[in-house]
Structures are given as C-alpha cells and as structure tokens.
Phi, psi and omega in degrees: 000130183284169180299319181296320180295318180295319178296320180296320179294318179296318178296321179296317178295323177295318180297325180293334180283339182284124180290123179294151179297143178289163177291152182115011181300318183295318180296315180294325176297317177301315181292323179297322177298317181295315179291328180296327179300315180294322179297322180293319177298318178296322179296317178296318179298318180299316182292316184293310181290331175296318177293321180296319179293318182292324183266355183056039183209135173254124184281171185299323181211168176298322182297334179291347176284000169303327181261035180226187178294346182270009185303310183299317180293319179302309182293315184295315182292321179295318178295319179294318178295321177298317179297320179295318179298320180288326180285330183288134182268123178287160181285337179231166180298316183295317178298320180296320178297314180297320178296317181297313183287324176297320177296318179294319179296332177299324176296317180294323176299323181286323187273336184251109182286167176291163182243054177295148186303324185268013185283137176282148180287067181223111001281168179298159183301321182294331175293318180298317179299316179298319179295320179297316180288333174295319176298319178298316178300315180299319178295316179294322178296315180297319179296322180294314179298316180299318181295320180294315180292324178294319178296332179272004179072030183267006177246146181291332179241090181296150183293135175230078186297141177238170179297317178298320178296322179295318179297315180296322178299316180295316180295321180288331180287332184304308179296330177297314179297317180298315182297312181296321178294317179300315182292323188276316190244344184248164177292132182286348181271039178279168182299315177252111185284154175300326177298317179296318178299316181295316183293314180296316180298320179298314181292325177297317180294321177295324175297319176299323178298317180296317179298315181299321178294325175297319179293318180297318180294319179297326182275351183252198181254022178279144178309137186296341180300329179291319179298317179298319179295316182294315180295321177296319178295318179297321179296317178300315181294319182295314179298320180296319179296317179298317178299318181295317180296313180298317181295321181292314183288330182267346183078009181278145175092000182296327182291339180247015180053049186301317183298322178303311182287327176299315180296324178289327175297317180295315179296318180294320180295315179293322177298321178295317176302316183296321179294314180297318179295329176297317176297318182297318188255014187303316183257007185297312181293326178295316178297321177296319179297319178295322179296316180294326179295318180291322184280351182296138181294139178274185180294153179305154181301133179091348180271130181262142177267144180284149178256000000 
C-alpha cells in the first residue's frame, strides 16, 4: 500500500470520528441573521458613543462620525446591515422589494459621506463616485445572478411579479437614481445632499416594512399584540422621519444635535421591531420544515424500504 493510500485511509478514519452537524443548519442560519442585525446596531452605538465620550463632543448626525475614529465601524456595520436586509426574504413581494432597496441604500449611506461645510475632502470626490458606482455594480451583479437562478427554478419561492410590486420597484429605484446622479454629475454641496436622500429613503422604506408586517399579522392567525406593536413602531418612525426632514430643511435643532438623536430613535425603533419579529417568527421556518417533511411524497405503493 502506497503512502498516498495510507494517508487517505487515515484522513478517512479521522473524518469518521467527527460528529456530523445536526439537521437544522438552515434554520439556525436564518436565526443568526436576525440576531446579527441587533448586534450590528449595538456595535455601531458602542463606536459612536465611545467616540463622543472620548472627544467630549456629539456630532450633528451619526453619519458625521464618518470623520471620526468610528469611521471603519460605521462603514462596516452599514454594509453588513445592508447585506442582511437584502438577503432576508420578506413575507410579501412588496416587503421583499423594500428590504432589498433599503439594504442597497445602506451601502450608499456608508460610501457617500455627508457634505458639511467644514468637512475635509477625505476621501476625494472621485473616490466617492467610484465607490457609489461599485455599489451599483454589486447590486446589478446580484440581480443578474438571482434572475438566472430564479429562471432555472433554483429558489424555493419563484418570483411572481405583480402590478403593485412593479410600482413599488419604480418608486424605490427613484432615490437610488437621484443619489447616483447627484454624486456623479452634480455638485455635492447642494441643499439636499445625496447622503441625506439615501438615508431618508432608507428609513422610509424600513418604516414601510414595519407597516407591512402589521398588515400581514392582522390578516393572519398571529396574535394581534404583534400587529399593535408593529403599527405603533411604524407610527414612531414616521413621526420621527417627518421631524428630521423639517429640521433639516429649516435648520432647526442644530444646537441640540437633533438629527443625531432622531437617527438613534429610528435605529432603536427598527431594532425593537426586529427583536419582536424575531420572537414572532422564531419557529416559523422550523414549522415549515416539519410541514414539508410530512408533505414529502413517500415511496411508491408496494415498494418496501430497507431497514
């Protein structure tokens, strides 16, 4: 027996000693994504407030911490949250569209800094433009792969586009086009910055996700307490967004860093929604798996299974 054969046998015996993972990997992965979102929000809070304590200064907005020691954490957490939002499958077509576009806008919020008057040109504008178009490329690449796999029937939920879904797609695409156009062809020192458009649009879409979940719960057999929580959370987010828009356009609240606190209210509200929804849907995928297991066709009639 050659050396290669002996090595192969030893590796095989070692592999047999390793206990294989139990079934349920997909369910646990789904749950990890849900728990990971809350962890990322906590991580961002730790970095931002840590910098504020060290510098004895609270900046105008969370996004302004791009120019602080929290820059790496700010970009990393937003990109990770964006990827999770896009990977997470909504319960309805419209919710899925909103999650996908909100996730994509999170990348633009991370890549395109605010344009405050005293901001240093770091990174240079051409770098920002390249990063924005890189995000666009990544989104188009993912959509192409998804379309090919969907056409080949490789997804459990094949696309069933509706008119309402098409309308939401067009409306959600509009701020993306505006942001990329502003960064590429217009002066970034405009009254409404591309970063602001991306951030506000992202929060509006996340608010829509919360509202849709309330409607889905009301139409289903889920305890009504969840619907009340979702609608209440959506109301808080909507009022907060309106306050933020008015404050930004009027210049009111700069002395108390209103936008900073508004953004934390929105993040905290969405994080609370995400936690409650995690409790609501914790066993949903497991129950679906058990249902599919029971519904799976057995062996043909008359065929015996070996023991």
